[in-house]
Every structure is written in C-alpha cells, then in structure tokens.
C-alpha positions in Angstrom: -61.9 -18.8 142.7 -59.7 -21.7 143.5 -59.2 -23.1 147.0 -55.6 -23.4 148.2 -56.5 -26.6 150.1 -57.6 -28.2 146.9 -54.3 -27.5 145.3 -52.3 -28.8 148.3 -54.4 -32.0 148.5 -53.6 -33.3 145.0 -50.5 -34.7 143.6 -51.9 -34.8 140.1 -50.5 -32.0 137.9 -53.6 -32.1 135.6 -55.8 -31.5 138.6 -53.7 -28.6 139.7 -53.9 -27.1 136.2 -57.7 -27.5 136.2 -58.1 -25.9 139.6 -55.9 -22.9 138.7 -57.1 -22.4 135.1 -60.7 -23.6 135.3 -62.2 -20.2 134.5 -60.1 -19.9 131.3 -61.1 -23.4 130.3 -64.8 -22.6 130.8 -64.4 -19.4 128.7 -62.9 -21.5 125.9 -65.7 -24.1 126.2 -68.3 -21.3 126.0 -66.6 -19.9 122.9 -66.9 -23.3 121.3 -70.6 -23.4 122.1 -71.1 -19.8 120.7 -69.4 -20.8 117.5 -70.9 -24.2 117.1 -73.1 -24.6 114.1 -73.3 -28.4 113.9 -77.1 -28.3 113.9 -77.1 -25.7 111.1 -79.5 -23.4 113.0 -79.4 -19.9 114.4 -80.9 -20.4 117.8 -80.3 -18.3 120.8 -77.8 -20.0 123.2 -77.3 -20.2 126.9 -73.7 -20.5 128.2 -72.3 -22.5 131.1 -71.7 -20.5 134.3 -70.8 -20.7 137.9 -67.7 -21.7 139.9 -65.4 -23.7 137.7 -64.1 -25.6 140.7 -67.6 -26.3 142.2 -68.4 -29.4 144.2 -71.9 -29.4 142.6 -72.6 -29.4 138.9 -76.3 -29.0 137.9 -77.4 -30.2 134.4 -80.6 -28.3 133.6 -83.1 -29.4 130.9 -82.7 -27.9 127.5 -82.0 -24.1 127.6 -84.9 -21.7 127.9 -85.4 -18.0 127.8 -88.7 -18.2 129.8 -87.8 -15.7 132.6 -90.5 -17.2 134.9 -88.8 -20.6 134.8 -85.3 -19.0 135.2 -86.5 -17.0 138.2 -88.2 -19.9 139.9 -85.1 -22.1 139.4 -83.0 -19.4 141.1 -85.5 -19.0 143.9 -85.4 -22.8 144.6 -81.6 -22.6 144.7 -81.7 -19.7 147.2 -84.2 -21.6 149.4 -82.0 -24.7 149.4 -79.0 -25.6 151.6 -76.6 -25.4 148.7 -73.8 -22.9 148.8 -74.6 -20.8 145.7 -70.8 -20.1 145.3 -70.2 -23.8 145.0 -72.4 -24.6 142.0 -71.6 -24.8 138.2 -74.7 -24.8 135.9 -75.0 -26.2 132.4 -77.9 -27.0 130.1 -78.3 -30.5 128.5 -78.7 -28.6 125.2 -77.4 -25.1 125.0 -79.5 -23.9 122.1 -83.1 -22.7 122.8 -84.8 -24.9 120.3 -88.0 -23.5 118.8 -90.6 -24.2 116.2 -93.3 -22.1 114.5 -96.9 -22.7 115.6 -99.1 -20.7 113.3 -98.0 -17.1 114.0 -96.2 -18.0 117.2 -92.7 -19.2 117.9 -92.7 -21.8 120.7 -90.1 -23.8 122.4 -89.8 -27.5 121.5 -87.9 -30.6 122.8 -84.5 -30.9 121.1 -84.0 -33.6 118.5 -81.7 -36.5 119.2 -79.2 -35.0 116.7 -79.3 -31.7 118.6 -78.7 -33.6 121.9 -75.8 -35.6 120.4 -74.2 -32.4 119.2 -74.2 -30.9 122.7 -73.1 -34.0 124.5 -69.4 -33.3 123.9 -69.8 -29.9 125.6 -71.4 -31.6 128.7 -68.6 -34.1 128.9 -65.9 -31.4 128.7 -67.7 -29.3 131.4 -67.7 -32.3 133.7 -64.0 -32.9 133.1 -63.2 -29.2 133.8 -65.2 -28.8 136.9 -64.7 -32.4 138.2 -67.6 -32.1 140.7 -68.2 -34.3 143.7 -71.9 -34.7 142.7 -74.1 -33.9 139.7 -77.8 -32.9 139.8 -79.6 -33.9 136.6 -82.9 -32.1 136.1 -85.4 -33.2 133.4 -85.7 -35.8 130.7 -83.3 -34.2 128.2 -80.5 -34.1 130.8 -81.2 -37.8 131.8 -81.2 -39.0 128.2 -77.8 -37.4 127.5 -76.4 -40.1 129.8 -79.1 -42.8 129.9 -80.4 -42.9 126.3 -84.0 -43.9 125.6 -84.9 -43.6 129.3 -88.2 -42.6 130.9 -87.7 -39.8 133.4 -90.5 -41.2 135.6 -88.5 -44.4 136.2 -85.6 -42.4 137.5 -87.2 -39.6 139.6 -85.5 -39.4 143.1 -82.9 -42.0 142.2 -79.1 -41.8 142.3 -77.2 -42.8 139.2 -73.6 -42.4 138.0 -72.8 -40.0 135.1 -69.2 -40.2 133.9 -68.1 -41.8 137.1 -69.7 -39.2 139.4 -72.8 -39.8 141.6 -75.8 -38.1 140.2 -79.2 -37.2 141.6 -82.2 -37.3 139.2 -85.3 -35.2 139.4 -87.8 -33.2 137.4 -86.6 -29.8 136.0 -88.3 -26.5 136.8 -89.2 -26.4 133.1 -91.1 -29.7 133.7 -92.8 -28.1 136.7 -94.2 -25.3 134.5 -95.2 -27.7 131.7 -97.1 -30.0 134.2 -99.3 -27.2 135.6 -101.8 -27.9 132.8 -102.1 -31.6 133.9 -101.4 -31.8 137.6 -103.3 -30.5 140.6 -101.9 -27.6 142.7 -101.0 -30.0 145.4 -99.1 -32.3 143.0 -97.2 -29.3 141.6 -96.3 -28.2 145.1 -95.1 -31.8 145.8 -92.8 -31.8 142.7 -91.4 -28.4 143.7 -90.6 -29.7 147.2 -89.1 -32.8 145.6 -86.7 -30.7 143.5 -85.8 -28.7 146.6 -85.1 -31.9 148.5 -82.8 -33.0 145.7 -80.8 -29.8 146.1 -80.7 -30.3 149.8 -79.5 -33.9 149.5 -76.6 -32.8 147.3 -75.7 -30.1 149.9 -75.7 -32.7 152.7 -73.6 -35.1 150.6 -71.0 -32.4 150.1 -71.1 -31.5 153.8 -70.6 -35.2 154.7 -67.5 -35.3 152.5 -66.1 -32.2 154.3 -66.7 -33.8 157.7 -65.0 -37.0 156.6 -62.0 -35.1 155.3 -61.6 -33.2 158.6 -61.8 -36.3 160.7 
C-alpha cells in the first residue's frame, strides 16, 4: 500500500508512478521470473514478495524450499526491530538449484551463469522498490554485486549496491550449513549477528524518519 506522504514529497513523475503502481510492476516482474528459461532447466522457483514501496529490501541467498530455514528466517524477522510491513524480499537466484547425489536430490550452489541470468531481475526489483537500505544475506547475494568476493571479508560491513547503502551478513541458509562445522556458541553468535543487522537497518530507517520530521 502506498503512502500519501511519499507521493506528496516527490516532484518526479516516475517516482509517483512507481509508488502508485509498484504492486503491478512486481507482478509483471514475477511473471517474467516464472516464464524465464534462460538456464534451460525446470527448477522450482521462489518469487519476490512484500511491500513494493518498502524502505528495506532484503536479498536472501539462493532460493530454498527447506522449511526449517524459511521458518527460522521469518522468526528472526519477527524478533527484530524491523517493521514487517516495510520489507520487500528477493532471492539472489530465484530458482531452487539442485543436483542428484546417488538416490537423493540435494540443493547446490548456483553456477555463475545462473547467477548472471537472475541479476537483471534483482536490478529491476531494486528500481521498482527503490529502498532506503538493502540487507544482503549470504555469498550468492554478495557476489551478484561484488563478483569474486569472499563473504568472510564483508561480514558486518556496509557497502553500496546500485547506489543504495547495503548491510552484509551471513544468510540463514549459511547458518544451517555451518552447524556441521561450528560450535553451538558460534552458531548462536552468527544468529545474533544476523539479528543485529536487521536491527541496524531498522534504526537507519528510524533515523531518516526523525531527520525528515525535524
């Protein structure tokens, strides 16, 4: 739902159109994702969702259908200071990429080609939503904007994606993958770090609101 104050505060007709028709633009973008076959695969896809006029855009790692990961991600959001109605969520890669391991189908990291094919959708989502801040979670999300980067070098840093301040951290998917290698305390610390990133974004948005009201 658009905010009348946002419309009144802009003289740019393109911004006004985006605010008024953001949901329609997101629907069209999701239809492009559904019909995309650039990778010549038949993977399950996860679509973009949330408030098309949100202040906060979250780029999750590659899409997953692991319900435990999805539930824990949503739980962290609920625990955070973020306004859940002021978030738009995308995946760095929309397809749930998989491979066969003997008799099992397991999720795999997307290839560079698969990432490149999804980058245009990410860029369009950022243009449509035009958020005040981006939260980038996981290595796949980071490498969409900082190619050939090591996530560990960017954890808890602030970067700029497409001209928008961006907070970098692990993804919840990373958190689950790391349980086999990290201690219980280390996993708890990473979980708290992700939550802190959500809260930092919330405080950033609140500081902007306070500045505008001054």
